N, C-alpha and C positions, 0 to 999 in steps of 0.2 A: 720481695723486698720486703725486708721490717724495720719501719717507720718508728723510731721510740723520739716520742713528740708531745707535751703538753699543752699547746695552745692549738685547739679546737680548729682553729683558723687556717695556723699554717700548716694542720694536717690536710684541710681540704684544698689549702692548695698546692701541695703537693699533691698530692691522688689525683686534681683535674687538670694539672701540669702534664704528670704522665699518663693518663688518659687519654690525651690530646698527641702525645709523640711519635713522629713517623717512624715506620721500618722498627718499633723496637714494642713489645707489648707487656708489659709490669704488671703483675701481679702483687700489690701491698696490702700487707697486715699491718696494724698498727697497737703501738703503746703506750699508754699517757705516762710512764715510770719508767726507771730501769728495771726495777726488781722483774716488774711481769714482764719486760719485753727481754729478760734476761731466760725468763719461763720458756716461750718461746723460741729462743733462738736453740735451747738445747734437747727441743724437739725435732729439731733436724726440718731439712728441707727449705733453709732461708737460702739466698745465693751470696747476699747485697743485705746490708746493714744504713739506715742513714740514721744519724743519732744526735739531737739535739745536745748542747753543753749544759743548760740551765734545767735541772728536773727537778721534782718535788724531794727525788732522793737522792740525786749527785749534781754535783757540780762541778766543772771543768774536766778537766783530762780523767776523773776517778772512772768516771762512764766509762771512756775508753779503754784504760786497763783493766776493767772489770770485763768488758766485751772481749778485748783480743786473750784473756787469762784462760776461757771458758771457752773460747772460740779463735783460736790463733789463725785459722787459714780462709776465715771468712773475709772478704773485704770490710771496712768502715769508712763512710764519709761522715763527716763533721758538718751539721746545721748549726747555724748560730747566727746573734742578733750582734755580735763583737766582730770587729771589725779592725782585729789587729796580729801584723803581721810577726811578732814577736811570738805570740800565744799559735798561730798557724803553724810556724816552725818546730815548738815544741810537741805539737799533733805529730805533725808529720815525723818525728823522730821517734815518736813514742809507737808509728805504725797505722796510723789514719792512713788511706791511699787519695785521700785531696778534705778541703777545707771550703766550705759553701757560708758568706755569709747572705743571713735572706733578703736583708734591703737590694740586691743584687741578685735576685733569683727571678728567670723566667725559663718560662717554661722549655722550649726547644735548647737551650743550654744545658739545664738539670736534665734532661733526656739523656741530651750527646754526652756530658760526663760520668754519667753513670754508666752508659753502654760502654766507652773508654776502660772506666774501672775494674768490670768485668771481664772485659777483653785480656786486661793487661794482670788480674788474676790468674786469668786461666794459663794465658801465656808461663806467668813465673810457673804456675803447678805444673805446667809440665818440664820443663827444666829442671825441677825439684821432684819429681817422679821416680825418679832413681834411688834418691837416696833413703838411706833406711829412717824408718818410720818405729815413734817409741809405740808400741802395744799398749792399748785401755787395759786395766788393771781389769778381772772379773768380779764381779760383784755374788758373794754368795748369802743367803739371809736365812735364817732363823725366826720364824713364827709361831709362838702357840696359839695354840688352836682354844685354850683357855689357861686360866692361872697355874703352878705349879703341874707344870709340865716336864721340866728342868730343860726347856731351848737354851736359856744361859748357860747353863751348866756346858751343852751339848759345843754350842757354838766356841767357848772359850777354847775347848779343848781338840772343838774341828781347824782351831786357828791354829794352834800352837804344832800340831800336827801335819797341817799344810806345809808351815813353816820348816820343820822338820824332815818332810820327805821331798820338796823343791829347793828349800835355801832362799827364795824368792824372798822380796820384801811384802811383810803383809800387814794388816790394818785391821783391827779390832776394833769396833765401832758398836757404843750402846746408845739406843735409841728407844729403851725402854723406861718409859717416862713414869713407872709407876715403883722402880725402885732405882740402887745404883747397883744393881746384880754385880756385871762386871769389874766394877772397881773394887768389890767387894772380895770376888772372889780373884780378881786378879792381884789384891793386894797392894793396890796403887788409891792415893787421894791426890788429886789436885786442885788448884784452884779454879779451873776453868776445863770446860767441858762443851758437850753439844752446843748450849747456848750461846758461847762467847762466840764458838765457830758460826754457829747461823749468821749472830749477829755485827758478824766483820765479814760476810760472803762478798761484800763488794768492793771492799779494800783487800781481802785476803789472796797472800803470796805466797811463797814456797817459805821463807823466811816466820812468816805469820805463822804459817802452821805448825812449826818447828815449835812454837813454844805453848801450841797448845796441846800436844798430846807428847805423853809420857812412853818412855821404855820399860816395857816389863816381860818373862817370859820370850824373850827372842821377837816382841811384838812392839810394834808403835797401835797403843791406847787411846782410845777417846773415850773418856767415861759421861754418863749421862748427869743431870741435873738431878735424879730421884724424884720423889713425893716432896721437897722440899717448894718445890714450884707450883705455883697454881697453876690453874690452866692457861689463867688469860698470861702468863710469863712462860709458857712454855713454847719453842719453836716456833715455828710455823711449819709445816709439810713442804710447802715450794721452795721454801728456804733450804733445810736439808735437803731435799733435790738436786739443789744446784752448790751445794755442800760435797755432794755424791759426785757429781756429773766434774767438778774440780778436783778432787783428790783421787782420778782413777788413771790422770797420770803421771800420778808418786810411785804409787803401789803394781804390784803382780795383781797380788790379793787382796780383796776386800770384804772379812769377814764381817756379817752385821744380824745384833740382837736385835730384833724390835717386838720383845717382850708376848704379851698377847693381842689376837686380835682386837684391834680399834679401828674408830676410822682416820685416826692419824697413819698405823700401819699400811691402809688399806690404797692410800694416798700418794706413798713413800714407796710402794711395791716396783712402779714400773722401772725404776735404779737398778732393779735387782736382776743380775742376770739369772741365778739360778734360786729358786724359793725352796726352802725344807719345811713343811707345815709339822709342825711338832705335836703329838697327842700321846696320850697314854691308851692300853686296849681294856678303855670299860664302854657300858653304853655309854653313859654321860660324854667320855672324851670322844667319843668316836661320832657322835652325832653333830656336838661342835666342831668336829673338821667335818664332817659332811656340809654343815650348811658354810664354815670359811672358804672349803671349794668352792663352794654357789655363789659367794659374791663376791670372790676374786675373780672368776671367771665371768660373771656378768659385769664388772668393770673393765671383761679388757683384756685382763693378764693371761697370757700364753700357756694354755693347761700343760704343753707338752716343757716348759719350764720347771714345772710343779712339781714336787715329789712328796711321800708322806714318809716322818720318820714318827718309829710307835717307841715309849721310852719308857721303862718296868715294867717287861716282859714277864710276867710270871712262867715257870717250866711247871706244866704243859699250856702253852700259848691255850687261851679260849676259844682263838680262832683261826684258822687256818690261812695263810697269806692273800690265798686266792679270795676268800669268804671277807675278809676283810679290802680287799681293792678295791672288790663288786660293790663291798657299803659305803665306803668313803668316797670313790671315783677317781680313784688314784691307784698310780705304783708305789708299790711298801718299798720305799730305798733301805731301810735297816728295821729292825726290830732289837733293840736295846736290852738286853737280859735284864732283871733287878739287881742294881746294887749299891741301895740307899743307905744297905748296913755299912757297906766298906766307905762311905763318903761320910756316913755320921761318926764313926771309929777316927776314921781321919781328924774331922773337925773336931772333937773331943781333944784330940792330943795338939790342937792351937795349927794343926795344916789348914791354911784356905781350897788346896785343890788338890783332893784326895785321888789315890789310883786304885783303879781295880782294874786287874786283869783282862778281865772280860769285858768291862768296860772300854780300854782302851785298845784292844782288837778291834771292836764296833769302830773304833774313830777313825785307825788308821788305814783302815779297810775303805770308809765313806771319803776319808781326806785323801785316799791314792784313786778313790773311781772321778773325786770333783776334778784333782790335778792332772788325771791321764795317765795315771803312773801302773806299774804294775805293782800289782798287792804284794806286800811282801805275805809267805808263806808260812817260813820258819819263825813264829815271834818271839821263839825261844833264845834262838842263837843269835837274832840282833842284839844289836849294840843297847844299851842301857835309853830309854824311853828319857827325852825332854835332856840329853847331853849337853848340849848346847847352852841351857842354863848355868847361870852362875850357882854355885853349892847352896847358899841359903836358900833360892828359889826351886832348885831342881828336887832337894830334899821336902819342899812343901809339895810340888808336883807329882813327888813318886813317894808320897807317905813312908820315907827309907829316914 
């Protein structure tokens, strides 16, 4: 059970009451505010939430709504000092399983109520087990071993290829706080971004979310604030993780540009389903990639969910694929050829996202592998790329 309660005396009272309960064993974890409580919740292994309605970062039913949004299948019992029938009714209407007043709380009664709640929730779950469930989005992350390796360009084109090949809803999210690369590349500029979204996480719902993202290139795009944010004004990693957890119910695919390796990106990557470490094929780039792999694995990230993408690979390559895998300790997913002159030419013509046939072929194969679809073999015969875009954006994407 997760107990979210800021009063240490009440926390100890609840723990002591449940420790003496007959016929049931409660393992209680606790948090003193809503935000760290939500962080506990999204880690999993929680069967029940006992939630105080008066917390340092949440008052009233806002906390209940946040818990229900992030974990709709977990039963919530409210714990409060307010003996109000109208508030109790509104709480039940909002999805709480029960409403307990602290002054009336007694150990055996508390244990019995919580046991009944768990049984009732399991019974409801059995009745709804045959209903179709909304599949959670897969989060695909691109992390630069160092700066200047092209992870933003790869993230943008991989996201558009996922959209083109699957037709699913795709979110492109910029978590690189050193620049506003995705906003620049996708030619979007809105007053909202990751900071506003993370600040609003305790009150976020689908309607609020729609006002934060901008539609561009067939994708929903959430830009970062870039370097205008001082370090103390940048979003907290725990809030960004909660944000990723929230939006997974709204999309089929989420593509995240994590920027270069940093303490922030290391804290966020546990929410990523598949992580592509982007580097270049020189001694410094490979050394940085090896160091990044070591750090990620030391923090517990699953090596099986990690792959290496090498960008700007010259022909002939300095190392064979096998040598690269041995050096870095990762399978090489892609070796993208040197295409910077093509992008530079497009940029000089005022087009933000240029196209290189070689580059696009690699992005198509990467997206097909991510989506689990058949790789298109005849790239010359396929329909024009980015055909789903409006005319101006399509010309910007294809360099025509």
